[in-house]
C-alpha positions in Angstrom: 53.6 22.8 11.1 54.0 19.4 10.8 50.6 17.2 10.3 50.5 16.3 13.5 50.9 19.7 14.9 47.9 20.8 12.8 45.7 17.8 14.0 46.8 18.7 17.6 43.6 19.8 20.5 45.1 23.1 22.8 43.1 23.1 25.6 42.5 26.6 26.9 41.1 27.0 30.8 37.9 28.3 31.0 35.0 28.4 33.8 34.2 25.1 34.6 36.0 23.2 32.3 38.7 23.4 29.3 37.7 24.6 25.5 39.5 23.2 23.0 41.1 25.0 19.5 42.8 24.1 17.1 44.3 25.6 13.4 41.2 25.5 10.8 38.6 26.1 13.2 36.6 29.2 13.2 36.1 31.4 16.1 39.1 31.9 18.6 41.0 34.6 18.3 38.0 36.5 16.1 37.0 39.3 17.8 33.6 39.0 16.2 33.6 36.0 18.8 34.7 37.7 21.8 32.2 40.2 21.2 29.4 38.4 20.9 30.9 36.2 24.3 30.7 39.6 26.2 27.3 40.3 24.9 25.2 37.5 25.7 23.3 36.8 28.0 20.9 34.2 29.2 17.1 34.0 28.4 14.4 31.5 28.6 15.4 27.5 28.6 17.2 26.5 25.4 19.4 28.4 23.6 20.8 27.6 19.8 24.4 28.3 18.6 24.2 28.4 15.0 27.8 28.9 13.7 29.3 27.8 16.9 33.3 27.3 15.6 35.1 26.4 18.7 32.2 27.3 21.0 33.4 30.6 21.8 30.3 32.7 22.0 27.3 30.8 23.3 30.4 29.7 26.4 28.2 32.1 28.8 25.5 30.1 28.7 26.7 27.2 29.8 25.2 25.1 32.9 22.4 28.2 32.6 20.7 27.4 29.5 20.7 24.4 27.4 22.8 25.0 24.4 22.9 23.1 21.6 25.0 23.9 18.4 25.1 23.0 14.6 28.3 23.1 12.9 29.7 22.1 9.6 33.2 22.3 10.1 34.7 18.7 10.8 37.5 21.0 12.3 35.2 22.9 14.8 33.0 20.0 16.0 36.0 17.9 16.6 36.9 20.8 19.2 33.6 21.2 20.6 33.1 17.2 21.0 37.1 17.5 23.1 35.6 21.0 25.2 32.1 18.5 26.0 30.0 20.9 24.2 26.8 20.1 23.3 26.8 20.2 19.0 25.7 18.3 16.1 27.0 18.1 12.5 24.5 19.6 10.5 23.9 23.1 8.5 21.7 25.8 10.1 18.6 25.2 8.3 18.3 21.5 10.1 17.5 23.4 13.4 14.4 22.4 15.0 11.6 25.2 14.1 9.8 27.3 17.0 11.9 25.1 20.0 14.3 27.9 21.1 14.3 30.7 23.5 17.5 32.3 22.4 19.7 31.9 19.2 23.3 33.4 19.3 24.7 33.9 15.6 28.0 34.8 14.6 27.4 35.9 10.9 28.9 33.4 8.8 29.8 36.2 5.8 32.7 34.8 4.3 30.2 32.2 3.0 28.3 34.5 0.7 24.5 36.5 0.8 22.6 33.0 -0.1 24.2 31.2 3.0 24.1 34.2 5.2 19.8 34.7 4.1 19.6 31.0 4.7 21.1 31.2 8.2 18.9 34.4 9.3 15.8 32.4 8.0 17.0 29.1 10.0 17.1 31.4 12.9 13.9 32.9 12.4 12.3 29.6 12.5 14.0 27.7 15.0 12.5 30.8 17.4 9.3 30.7 19.7 7.5 34.2 19.5 9.1 36.5 21.6 12.5 35.0 21.9 15.7 36.9 21.1 18.6 36.8 18.7 22.2 37.8 19.4 23.6 38.7 16.2 27.4 39.9 15.4 29.1 40.2 12.7 31.6 43.2 10.8 30.8 46.4 9.3 33.0 46.0 6.5 31.6 42.4 5.8 28.0 43.7 5.7 26.6 43.9 9.0 24.6 46.8 8.7 22.2 45.0 5.3 22.5 41.5 7.3 20.6 43.7 10.2 18.4 45.1 8.5 17.2 41.8 7.0 17.5 40.1 10.5 15.0 43.0 11.2 12.4 42.5 8.6 12.3 38.9 9.3 12.4 39.0 12.9 10.6 42.7 13.6 12.4 44.4 16.7 16.3 45.2 16.7 19.1 47.1 18.3 22.9 47.8 18.0 23.9 46.9 21.4 27.9 47.4 21.2 30.0 48.9 18.6 33.8 48.2 18.9 35.8 49.1 16.0 34.1 47.5 12.9 32.8 45.3 15.1 28.8 45.0 15.8 26.8 42.8 18.1 22.2 43.7 17.6 19.8 42.1 19.9 16.8 41.0 17.8 13.1 39.6 19.1 10.9 37.9 17.5 7.6 39.7 16.6 6.1 37.7 13.7 5.9 34.5 12.3 8.9 33.2 10.4 8.6 33.1 6.4 9.4 29.9 4.4 12.8 29.1 4.0 14.8 30.1 0.7 15.2 27.9 -1.9 18.4 26.1 -0.9 19.6 23.6 -4.0 20.8 25.2 -7.1 22.1 23.6 -10.0 24.3 24.1 -13.0 26.1 22.5 -16.2 30.5 23.0 -16.9 32.0 21.1 -19.6 35.3 19.8 -18.1 37.8 17.8 -20.0 35.6 17.9 -23.0 32.9 16.2 -20.9 29.3 17.8 -19.7 28.6 17.8 -15.9 25.6 18.7 -13.8 26.6 20.0 -10.6 23.8 20.5 -7.3 24.6 22.5 -4.1 23.6 23.7 -1.1 24.6 27.8 -0.4 27.5 28.4 1.2 30.0 26.0 -1.2 32.9 27.7 -2.8 32.3 28.9 -6.7 28.5 28.2 -6.4 27.4 28.6 -9.8 30.5 28.2 -12.1 33.6 25.8 -11.8 36.4 27.9 -10.7 39.4 28.5 -13.2 42.0 27.5 -11.1 40.4 23.6 -11.0 39.5 23.8 -14.5 43.4 24.9 -15.1 44.8 21.9 -12.8 42.9 19.5 -14.4 44.1 20.5 -17.7 47.7 20.1 -16.0 47.0 16.7 -14.9 45.9 15.1 -18.2 48.6 16.9 -19.8 51.0 15.2 -17.3 50.1 11.2 -16.7 47.3 11.2 -19.8 43.5 10.2 -19.7 44.3 6.6 -19.4 47.0 7.4 -17.0 44.0 8.3 -14.8 42.1 5.2 -15.3 42.2 2.5 -12.6 44.2 4.5 -10.3 43.7 5.7 -6.5 43.1 9.6 -6.0 42.7 11.8 -3.6 41.0 14.8 -3.7 42.1 16.7 -0.8 39.4 19.7 -0.1 36.9 18.4 -2.8 34.1 21.1 -2.4 31.6 20.5 -4.2 32.8 18.4 -6.5 34.4 20.3 -9.9 37.6 17.4 -9.6 35.7 14.7 -7.9 33.5 14.4 -10.9 35.7 14.7 -14.0 38.3 12.3 -12.5 36.0 9.9 -11.5 34.5 9.9 -15.0 38.0 9.1 -16.7 37.9 5.8 -14.5 39.9 7.0 -11.3 38.8 5.3 -7.9 38.4 8.6 -5.9 38.5 9.3 -2.3 37.3 13.0 -1.8 38.1 14.5 1.8 35.9 18.0 2.7 35.7 19.8 5.7 32.7 21.5 4.8 29.4 19.2 5.4 27.3 21.6 3.2 30.1 20.9 0.2 29.6 17.0 1.5 26.2 17.0 1.1 26.4 18.8 -2.3 29.3 16.9 -3.5 27.1 13.6 -2.8 23.8 14.9 -4.8 26.2 15.5 -7.8 28.0 12.5 -7.7 24.6 10.7 -7.8 23.0 13.4 -10.8 25.8 12.5 -12.8 25.7 8.6 -11.8 29.5 8.6 -10.8 30.8 6.9 -8.0 33.1 7.9 -5.3 33.9 7.7 -1.9 33.3 10.5 0.0 34.3 11.9 3.7 33.5 14.4 5.9 37.4 15.0 7.2 39.3 17.8 8.9 42.1 17.8 6.1 42.8 13.6 6.1 41.7 12.9 9.4 38.6 10.9 8.4 41.5 8.2 6.5 41.9 4.6 8.0 44.8 5.0 10.2 45.9 1.6 12.1 42.6 -0.5 11.0 39.6 2.5 12.4 37.7 4.5 9.8 35.6 7.4 11.2 32.4 7.9 9.9 31.2 11.2 8.3 28.5 12.2 10.0 28.5 10.9 13.5 32.1 11.8 14.6 32.9 8.9 17.4 31.7 5.8 16.1 34.0 3.5 14.2 33.5 1.3 11.0 36.1 -1.4 9.8 38.4 -0.2 7.4 42.1 -1.2 6.0 44.6 -2.1 8.2 47.4 0.4 7.4 47.9 3.9 6.4 45.9 4.6 3.2 47.9 5.8 0.2 47.3 7.1 -3.1 48.6 6.9 -6.9 47.7 10.7 -7.6 46.9 13.4 -5.0 45.0 16.7 -6.0 44.3 20.0 -4.1 42.8 23.5 -4.7 43.6 24.5 -1.2 41.5 26.8 0.7 43.7 30.1 1.5 42.9 33.4 3.1 45.6 36.7 2.7 46.4 37.7 5.7 44.4 35.0 7.8 46.7 32.6 9.4 44.1 29.9 10.1 43.3 29.4 6.4 46.8 29.4 5.9 47.7 26.4 8.0 45.1 24.7 6.4 46.5 24.6 3.2 50.0 23.8 4.8 48.5 20.9 6.2 46.9 20.0 2.6 50.6 19.6 1.7 51.6 17.6 4.5 49.0 15.1 4.1 49.9 14.8 0.5 53.6 14.4 1.1 52.2 11.3 3.6 49.7 10.1 1.7 51.1 9.7 -1.4 52.7 6.6 -2.6 55.9 6.4 -3.6 56.5 6.9 -7.4 52.9 9.1 -7.0 52.0 12.7 -8.2 50.8 15.3 -6.5 48.9 18.1 -8.3 48.5 21.4 -6.6 46.9 25.0 -8.1 47.1 28.0 -6.8 47.8 32.0 -7.2 50.9 32.7 -8.5 51.5 34.7 -5.2 51.2 32.1 -2.9 54.3 30.6 -2.5 53.9 26.8 -2.1 57.6 26.3 -4.0 59.5 26.3 -0.9 57.4 23.9 1.0 57.2 21.4 -1.7 60.9 21.3 -2.5 61.4 20.7 1.4 58.7 18.2 1.6 59.3 16.4 -1.7 62.7 17.4 -2.9 61.9 18.7 -6.2 58.5 20.0 -7.8 57.9 21.2 -11.6 55.5 24.2 -12.5 53.3 22.7 -15.3 51.0 25.4 -16.3 50.7 29.3 -15.4 47.7 31.0 -16.3 46.2 33.2 -14.0 47.2 30.3 -11.5 49.9 28.2 -11.6 49.6 24.4 -11.1 52.9 22.2 -9.3 53.5 18.6 -9.4 55.6 16.8 -7.3 56.6 13.5 -6.9 57.5 11.2 -4.3 60.5 9.5 -4.5 60.5 5.6 -4.9 62.1 3.8 -2.2 65.7 2.2 -2.2 
């Protein structure tokens, strides 16, 4: 898959218009979203979709209710905008309180218990008394437990549909919602011999502890270029998360640009930088789409608003990534491949690309194809791969 193919939006006919999808965007060809779409019936005047992805689940409500959507993924948000569906970039707990008659929620079980619980609390707080929630999920990913938690928050609830492992339930708000759970958490970590304090919201990757893969990548990078080899260099952190790579590279004096698809991670990274008195440019980005192209740069929170940027394609001296993946999940593997393609496009001649991954993930053929050669720097639970971009001439 080329970078252009990754970024391309594909139109799918739908009643009353077109639904756009793309690699890296949740909710298309997903049985949970499909089951939710088949079950949803309008109720009242205002509806809220708290995990919309490309917008499939709440489509039956379009034109029959006022439908709002809160989305954290830049990739999914691009699809929602192209489809003309009302949406804004925000985590679920930013939903207006006591304002909706209906909430549609595909459980975000892959983001962990704390995120799901915060989302359920946000749904309960967003509903007016007597309002309804359509809740869908997979029984192998905690649906029964989360359904019981939703009942404890709301009151009445019944499972409407069972199809294989997928479940769809309908609940009604019978009691006042409790306050939101504590959202911000902090932890300390030592990286490259330096102390850092990380702050993060629920749902970020490797919450509470820097993952071993990122630690190994930093070790491999410093072993290759040295600490002074980072100072003053333009560095791109692809898929930056809450900043496990961004913060130590910024402290070493790198001029870091951090790109991250998930808004919750972006907010966490921004706060961690401030806590540690460090500076980096942080962009909410679908792989590299937020970087300047042809004199324009997209702002992070308000897609569609352009601000002055650089005149040429931005390139970097060093690019690092701990790419997302999911075994058997083609969408996530597409994102990882797009990271490699973006690195090949964004690296300066003579620049270095550092990638860390599980040993069983075969990035080596792709690196050889895109860079001509690569080296394995370290193997210790994970592997750190290194590729250089050939100088022109």
